[in-house]
N, C-alpha and C positions, 0 to 999 in steps of 0.2 A: 569327109569323115576321117579322123585320125586312125592310122593303122594300129591294130591291137598288138601290144608287145608280148612276145612269146617267151617261153623258158629258154629257147635257143638265143634269143636277143639278150636276155639277162646274162647268160653264160658268156656271150661275146663281150659285153660290157665288163664283166668281172676279169676277163683276160686282159683287156686294155688297162684296167686299174692295176692288176698284178704286174704288168710289164713296166708301168711307169713308176709305181710306188712300192712294189712288193707287198702291198696290202692285200691280204687274203680275206675276201668277203664270203661269208657263209651264205649259201642259197636261201636259207630261211629269212634272210634280210633283204631279199630282192624287192620287197615292197617299198624300201626307202629310196629307190632310184627315182621314182616319179617326182617326189618332193625335192630331193637334192639336186636333180638336173633340170628342174623346171625353169630356173633362171637362164640357163644356157639355151634351152629350147625357145624361150621367149625372145631372148636377144638375137637369136638366129632367124627369127620369123618363121619358125617351124610349127607344125600343127600338133605335134606330140612327140613322145619319146621314140615311137616307132620310126618316125621320119629321121630323127637324129641317128638312130642305129643304121638305117639305110644309107645315110650320107657317109657315116664312118666306115661302113663296109665297102663303099664304092670309091672313096677318096682318101688318100693318105694325107692326113692333116695332123702332124705332130702337136701343133699348138692346141688344137681342139681336144685331142686325146689327153694332153696334159691338163687342160681345163676340166675335163671330165674326172680325171683322177683327183685333182685338187678338190672338186666339189664333193667327192665322196669321202674325203678325209674327215675324221671326227676331231673337232676342235674344242672339245670340252675342257674348260679351264676355269680357274678362279684365283683370287688373291689368297696367298698363304694356304693353298689347297693341301688338305691333310696336314694340319699344323705341326705334327710331331717332328718331321725332319727339320723344319725351321727352328723349333724350340731346341732340338738337340744341337744344331749348329750354333745357336746363340749361347747355350750354357756350357758346352763342352768342346765341340769340334773346332769351331772358329778360334777360340782363344789359343788352342794348341797350335793351330796352323799359323796364326799371327806371330806367335813366339818363334816358331820354326823359320818364318820368312823375315825375321827382323833384320837380317843382313842385307837382303835385296829390296826390302820394302815394296813388295809387289805381290798381288794376288790375281789369279785368273779363274773365272767361272764360265761354265758353258751350260746353257739351258737348251738342250736338244728338243725339237718338237715343241717350241715355245708358244705356238698358237698366237693369240693376239697380245702376248707380252706380259700377262699378269705374273707369271713365275719369275722372269728376270727382274721386273720392277719390285716384286716382293723381296727378292734377295737384296736389291739396292736399298730399299727402305730399311731392311734389317741391319745392313752395314752402317747406314747413316744414323740410325736411331741408337744402336747399342755399341758401336765401335768408333767413337769420334777420333781415336788416335790414328785411324786410317786416312784422315783428311789429306795428309801430305804423301800418301802412298800412291803408287800406280796400281789402280784397281780397275779391272775390266770384266764386264759381264757380257758374254756373247750369247745372243739368242738366234736360233735358226728354226726354220720350218719349211716344209716342202711347198706350202701353199703361198703363192705370191700375194694374194689378197690379204691374208691375215698378217703377213710380214709388213705390208704397207700400214695396216692398222696399228701394229705394234710400234712401228717407227713414228707414227703420228702421236702416240701416247694419249689418245683421247678415248674416254670411256663414258658409257651411258650410266644413268643412275642404277639400273639393274646390275651392272657390272661391279660398281664400287660397293654395292650392298651385299655382295657375295664375298665374305671373308676379310674385307678391309676394315680394320677398327676405325671408328670415327675420328680418333685423335690423329691417325696417320693421314686420313683424308684431308683434314684441315691443315695439317702441317706440310704435306708434300704435294698437294694438288691445288689447282686453281679452277674455280668454276667459270665456265664460259657458256652461257645460255643453258641448254639442257645437258651439257657435257662437263666432265671433269678432266682437266688436262694435267699430265705429270709435270711437276716443276723441275727446273734445271738441276738442283742438287741430286735428284734421283736419275733424271734422264741422262745426265753427263756420264754416268757409270755404264750405260747400256748401249750396245750396238746390235743391230738386227740385220740379218741377211737371209736370202732364200738358199736352202740347201736340202738335197735329197740324201737322207741317211743311208740309202741303199746303193748309192752310186759313188764308188771310191775313185780317187782319193777324196776324203773329206776336206773342207776348205780351211784347214788349220795345220800349222806345223809346230808352233810352240805348245808346250804341255800345259795342261790345266791342273789347278789345285782341287777344284770341285766340279763334278759333272752331274747334272740332273738329267736323267734319261727315264722319265716316269711315264708309265701307261702307254708305251709305244710298242714294245716288242710282242705284246699279245696279239697284234695284228699281222705279224710276220711269220713265215715258215721257218723251220729249224735251221736250214742252211743260211738263210738271210740273217737270222739271229747270231749264228756263230761268226759270220763274216763281220757283222757290225760290232759285236763285242770285242773281237780281236782288234779292230781299228780303234775302238774306244780305249782299250788297254794300252795301246801305243801312245795315245794322246794324254794319258793321265800320269801325273807326277808319281814317282815311286811311293811317296807318302800321301798321295792324293786320295780323295774320297769319291766314290760312285754311289749315287742315290737313285734307286729304281722305284717303280710303283710297288705298292704294298703286297701285291700278289705275284710279283715278277722275280725271277732268278736269272743269273748269268747263264748263257747257253753252254759255256765251257767252264765248269767249276775249277778246273786245274789252273785257270788264270787268276782266280780271285779267292779271297777268304772273307767270310762274312762276320759281322759283329752286330749283335742285338743289344740295343741300348735305348732307353727313353721310349720304349714302346714302338720302336721302329728299327729297321735293319739298314746298315750301309755296308759297302764293300771296299776293300783295298786291293790293289793289284799285287799278285805274286810276282816275284822277280823271275824272269825267264832267261834261259841261257841258249 
């Protein structure tokens, strides 16, 4: 009979997750452990969550600890999620950036915590659809996520019907995807703009050196503690071009307001970096 999982066990699991991802889970959500970790328990041939906890207590297994942290990561996403930032980019922000970058003919975007890739692919569709003049520019959209499995899925660019039905206009589906059985596959014009890699936002240095023109860091920091937020936002500040744009989730604010100034436009808010000395 599987061992009953105790409050102490859940506390132990929360510590593992915090150590690997800085994700602070509230004890009120302990009930989600059973469902989220069921796949790991099954693949390991264990009888229940209690046996997994016993193994983790007795054996130092960084790979398994990382898998547990990945499994507890919330990967909620959709195409053109909260459409207001994309609309503001289309109508106002991107035209100005394109004009400013006319000399170098290059643009760099970063979708941090990109999950299965809908956000980077949405950006790519936006660029292909509304800014044909960029066809001969060097445009790169980097997508990163802590979870290895979702990064692989983003790289594959294959989506189920339920995925494309969430936020993706039918005209974009027909124009930029190809149906393959029950799945829809991102076509080369969009895929060629995007690159995906695994990265932990809480482990510095971040895997980039060149600065970005636009950074999407949405619905991520609400899971982090104050110190982790400050450290991450400082690193993001260093990676953003002086006239670049930072887009956070609708309820999020930078940890250190002295590094940023906010602009409210088009029903959404974006941030620009303050120059530091």
